[in-house]
C-alpha positions as protocol buffer text, in pm:
chain_id: "A"
residue {
  index: 1
  type: MET
  ca { x: -848 y: -162 z: 447 }
}
residue {
  index: 2
  type: LEU
  ca { x: -653 y: 130 z: 623 }
}
residue {
  index: 3
  type: GLY
  ca { x: -474 y: -195 z: 758 }
}
residue {
  index: 4
  type: LEU
  ca { x: -369 y: -345 z: 481 }
}
residue {
  index: 5
  type: ILE
  ca { x: -221 y: -17 z: 343 }
}
residue {
  index: 6
  type: TRP
  ca { x: -37 y: 76 z: 699 }
}
residue {
  index: 7
  type: ILE
  ca { x: 147 y: -363 z: 697 }
}
residue {
  index: 8
  type: ALA
  ca { x: 252 y: -289 z: 315 }
}
residue {
  index: 9
  type: ASP
  ca { x: 410 y: 58 z: 366 }
}
residue {
  index: 10
  type: SER
  ca { x: 567 y: -45 z: 699 }
}
residue {
  index: 11
  type: ALA
  ca { x: 707 y: -351 z: 536 }
}
residue {
  index: 12
  type: ALA
  ca { x: 804 y: -207 z: 237 }
}
residue {
  index: 13
  type: TYR
  ca { x: 1023 y: -5 z: 467 }
}
residue {
  index: 14
  type: PHE
  ca { x: 1145 y: -316 z: 693 }
}
residue {
  index: 15
  type: ALA
  ca { x: 1220 y: -553 z: 322 }
}
residue {
  index: 16
  type: GLY
  ca { x: 1361 y: -265 z: 185 }
}
residue {
  index: 17
  type: LYS
  ca { x: 1588 y: -189 z: 434 }
}
residue {
  index: 18
  type: ALA
  ca { x: 1707 y: -543 z: 542 }
}
residue {
  index: 19
  type: TYR
  ca { x: 1695 y: -718 z: 141 }
}
residue {
  index: 20
  type: GLY
  ca { x: 1701 y: -395 z: -63 }
}
residue {
  index: 21
  type: ARG
  ca { x: 1910 y: -433 z: -327 }
}
residue {
  index: 22
  type: HIS
  ca { x: 1775 y: -308 z: -674 }
}
residue {
  index: 23
  type: LYS
  ca { x: 1633 y: 62 z: -668 }
}
residue {
  index: 24
  type: LEU
  ca { x: 1225 y: 46 z: -763 }
}
residue {
  index: 25
  type: ALA
  ca { x: 1175 y: 409 z: -935 }
}
residue {
  index: 26
  type: PRO
  ca { x: 1605 y: 565 z: -873 }
}
residue {
  index: 27
  type: SER
  ca { x: 1476 y: 907 z: -1040 }
}
residue {
  index: 28
  type: ILE
  ca { x: 1156 y: 953 z: -855 }
}
residue {
  index: 29
  type: SER
  ca { x: 1265 y: 819 z: -481 }
}
residue {
  index: 30
  type: PRO
  ca { x: 1593 y: 644 z: -422 }
}
residue {
  index: 31
  type: GLY
  ca { x: 1527 y: 486 z: -157 }
}
residue {
  index: 32
  type: LYS
  ca { x: 1228 y: 282 z: -294 }
}
residue {
  index: 33
  type: THR
  ca { x: 1353 y: -91 z: -363 }
}
residue {
  index: 34
  type: ILE
  ca { x: 1205 y: -383 z: -557 }
}
residue {
  index: 35
  type: GLU
  ca { x: 1282 y: -587 z: -224 }
}
residue {
  index: 36
  type: GLY
  ca { x: 1038 y: -373 z: -43 }
}
residue {
  index: 37
  type: ALA
  ca { x: 767 y: -406 z: -288 }
}
residue {
  index: 38
  type: ILE
  ca { x: 792 y: -765 z: -258 }
}
residue {
  index: 39
  type: GLY
  ca { x: 796 y: -723 z: 104 }
}
residue {
  index: 40
  type: ALA
  ca { x: 509 y: -525 z: 113 }
}
residue {
  index: 41
  type: THR
  ca { x: 280 y: -756 z: -105 }
}
residue {
  index: 42
  type: PHE
  ca { x: 381 y: -1076 z: 125 }
}
residue {
  index: 43
  type: ALA
  ca { x: 274 y: -853 z: 409 }
}
residue {
  index: 44
  type: SER
  ca { x: -22 y: -750 z: 238 }
}
residue {
  index: 45
  type: LEU
  ca { x: -166 y: -1081 z: 131 }
}
residue {
  index: 46
  type: ALA
  ca { x: -56 y: -1240 z: 533 }
}
residue {
  index: 47
  type: TYR
  ca { x: -283 y: -931 z: 642 }
}
residue {
  index: 48
  type: ALA
  ca { x: -544 y: -983 z: 424 }
}
residue {
  index: 49
  type: SER
  ca { x: -576 y: -1398 z: 461 }
}
residue {
  index: 50
  type: LEU
  ca { x: -551 y: -1339 z: 858 }
}
residue {
  index: 51
  type: ALA
  ca { x: -819 y: -1060 z: 821 }
}
residue {
  index: 52
  type: ALA
  ca { x: -1056 y: -1309 z: 608 }
}
residue {
  index: 53
  type: LEU
  ca { x: -1029 y: -1602 z: 843 }
}
residue {
  index: 54
  type: VAL
  ca { x: -1121 y: -1387 z: 1173 }
}
residue {
  index: 55
  type: SER
  ca { x: -1371 y: -1171 z: 1007 }
}
residue {
  index: 56
  type: PRO
  ca { x: -1666 y: -1304 z: 943 }
}
residue {
  index: 57
  type: LEU
  ca { x: -1796 y: -1021 z: 679 }
}
residue {
  index: 58
  type: LEU
  ca { x: -1476 y: -1084 z: 483 }
}
residue {
  index: 59
  type: ALA
  ca { x: -1512 y: -1417 z: 535 }
}
residue {
  index: 60
  type: ASP
  ca { x: -1845 y: -1389 z: 339 }
}
residue {
  index: 61
  type: VAL
  ca { x: -1669 y: -1182 z: 43 }
}
residue {
  index: 62
  type: VAL
  ca { x: -1418 y: -1440 z: 35 }
}
residue {
  index: 63
  type: GLY
  ca { x: -1705 y: -1737 z: 3 }
}
residue {
  index: 64
  type: SER
  ca { x: -1895 y: -1541 z: -294 }
}
residue {
  index: 65
  type: ILE
  ca { x: -1571 y: -1431 z: -518 }
}
residue {
  index: 66
  type: GLY
  ca { x: -1325 y: -1669 z: -408 }
}
residue {
  index: 67
  type: TRP
  ca { x: -970 y: -1700 z: -216 }
}
residue {
  index: 68
  type: MET
  ca { x: -780 y: -1560 z: -528 }
}
residue {
  index: 69
  type: ALA
  ca { x: -1027 y: -1266 z: -637 }
}
residue {
  index: 70
  type: TYR
  ca { x: -1001 y: -1156 z: -243 }
}
residue {
  index: 71
  type: LEU
  ca { x: -605 y: -1201 z: -254 }
}
residue {
  index: 72
  type: GLY
  ca { x: -580 y: -1035 z: -623 }
}
residue {
  index: 73
  type: VAL
  ca { x: -775 y: -714 z: -491 }
}
residue {
  index: 74
  type: ALA
  ca { x: -537 y: -718 z: -193 }
}
residue {
  index: 75
  type: THR
  ca { x: -265 y: -692 z: -436 }
}
residue {
  index: 76
  type: LEU
  ca { x: -426 y: -452 z: -651 }
}
residue {
  index: 77
  type: ILE
  ca { x: -459 y: -219 z: -314 }
}
residue {
  index: 78
  type: CYS
  ca { x: -58 y: -286 z: -205 }
}
residue {
  index: 79
  type: ALA
  ca { x: 25 y: -167 z: -586 }
}
residue {
  index: 80
  type: LEU
  ca { x: -149 y: 98 z: -567 }
}
residue {
  index: 81
  type: SER
  ca { x: -32 y: 231 z: -252 }
}
residue {
  index: 82
  type: ILE
  ca { x: 268 y: 211 z: -359 }
}
residue {
  index: 83
  type: VAL
  ca { x: 194 y: 388 z: -656 }
}
residue {
  index: 84
  type: GLY
  ca { x: 87 y: 684 z: -475 }
}
residue {
  index: 85
  type: ASP
  ca { x: 414 y: 676 z: -323 }
}
residue {
  index: 86
  type: LEU
  ca { x: 622 y: 724 z: -555 }
}
residue {
  index: 87
  type: PHE
  ca { x: 385 y: 957 z: -760 }
}
residue {
  index: 88
  type: GLU
  ca { x: 374 y: 1186 z: -395 }
}
residue {
  index: 89
  type: SER
  ca { x: 789 y: 1150 z: -450 }
}
residue {
  index: 90
  type: LEU
  ca { x: 741 y: 1256 z: -810 }
}
residue {
  index: 91
  type: ILE
  ca { x: 572 y: 1580 z: -718 }
}
residue {
  index: 92
  type: LYS
  ca { x: 849 y: 1685 z: -440 }
}
residue {
  index: 93
  type: ARG
  ca { x: 1067 y: 1621 z: -678 }
}
residue {
  index: 94
  type: GLN
  ca { x: 942 y: 1798 z: -951 }
}
residue {
  index: 95
  type: ALA
  ca { x: 888 y: 2107 z: -696 }
}
residue {
  index: 96
  type: ASN
  ca { x: 1266 y: 2053 z: -577 }
}
residue {
  index: 97
  type: VAL
  ca { x: 1227 y: 2003 z: -208 }
}
residue {
  index: 98
  type: LYS
  ca { x: 1286 y: 1765 z: 7 }
}
residue {
  index: 99
  type: ASP
  ca { x: 994 y: 1760 z: 217 }
}
residue {
  index: 100
  type: SER
  ca { x: 609 y: 1802 z: 174 }
}
residue {
  index: 101
  type: GLY
  ca { x: 573 y: 2025 z: 449 }
}
residue {
  index: 102
  type: LYS
  ca { x: 736 y: 2137 z: 867 }
}
residue {
  index: 103
  type: LEU
  ca { x: 458 y: 1937 z: 1015 }
}
residue {
  index: 104
  type: LEU
  ca { x: 630 y: 1629 z: 1053 }
}
residue {
  index: 105
  type: PRO
  ca { x: 971 y: 1685 z: 1001 }
}
residue {
  index: 106
  type: GLY
  ca { x: 1244 y: 1395 z: 921 }
}
residue {
  index: 107
  type: HIS
  ca { x: 923 y: 1201 z: 780 }
}
residue {
  index: 108
  type: GLY
  ca { x: 926 y: 1424 z: 471 }
}
residue {
  index: 109
  type: GLY
  ca { x: 604 y: 1603 z: 563 }
}
residue {
  index: 110
  type: ILE
  ca { x: 230 y: 1519 z: 586 }
}
residue {
  index: 111
  type: LEU
  ca { x: 167 y: 1395 z: 258 }
}
residue {
  index: 112
  type: ASP
  ca { x: 422 y: 1137 z: 298 }
}
residue {
  index: 113
  type: ARG
  ca { x: 204 y: 1002 z: 592 }
}
residue {
  index: 114
  type: ILE
  ca { x: -137 y: 1012 z: 382 }
}
residue {
  index: 115
  type: ASP
  ca { x: 48 y: 935 z: -5 }
}
residue {
  index: 116
  type: SER
  ca { x: -66 y: 573 z: 0 }
}
residue {
  index: 117
  type: VAL
  ca { x: -403 y: 588 z: 157 }
}
residue {
  index: 118
  type: THR
  ca { x: -521 y: 924 z: -34 }
}
residue {
  index: 119
  type: SER
  ca { x: -401 y: 695 z: -365 }
}
residue {
  index: 120
  type: THR
  ca { x: -576 y: 399 z: -266 }
}
residue {
  index: 121
  type: LEU
  ca { x: -863 y: 488 z: -71 }
}
residue {
  index: 122
  type: PRO
  ca { x: -1105 y: 580 z: -344 }
}
residue {
  index: 123
  type: LEU
  ca { x: -1078 y: 232 z: -493 }
}
residue {
  index: 124
  type: ALA
  ca { x: -1093 y: 26 z: -166 }
}
residue {
  index: 125
  type: ALA
  ca { x: -1446 y: 202 z: -133 }
}
residue {
  index: 126
  type: LEU
  ca { x: -1565 y: 108 z: -430 }
}
residue {
  index: 127
  type: LEU
  ca { x: -1444 y: -230 z: -434 }
}
residue {
  index: 128
  type: SER
  ca { x: -1572 y: -280 z: -115 }
}
residue {
  index: 129
  type: GLY
  ca { x: -1929 y: -182 z: -191 }
}
residue {
  index: 130
  type: TYR
  ca { x: -1882 y: -428 z: -480 }
}
residue {
  index: 131
  type: LEU
  ca { x: -1748 y: -690 z: -282 }
}
residue {
  index: 132
  type: LEU
  ca { x: -2031 y: -625 z: -1 }
}
residue {
  index: 133
  type: SER
  ca { x: -2333 y: -652 z: -259 }
}
residue {
  index: 134
  type: MET
  ca { x: -2203 y: -947 z: -379 }
}
residue {
  index: 135
  type: SER
  ca { x: -2178 y: -1117 z: -29 }
}
């Protein structure tokens, strides 16, 4: 699950830098683009597919719920990670600060490193328990 979130975060950054033209939420986070979100989604789906092909446990999950549901969950996790990133940016905007701390200067602070994870892991844990009980 962490791999999927990190892949989505990285892919959003690189796709946004390379192809980003349309702002996703300019008043909240002017650097985030729709193209970055699309890149994150495609990369997440590719990662989830590859993980299911090499992991017997995930292959069992896909066998019990089907590829469409499995990839739907991966898409939901990706979308929630983007929402978490935007939410943390919104909090920083409202507090009128650029970084959430000084621990990681130039990276937006420590919350910028974990915002996608903290917004996504509760749902991921819930879904993982449910999906594993089905397989």
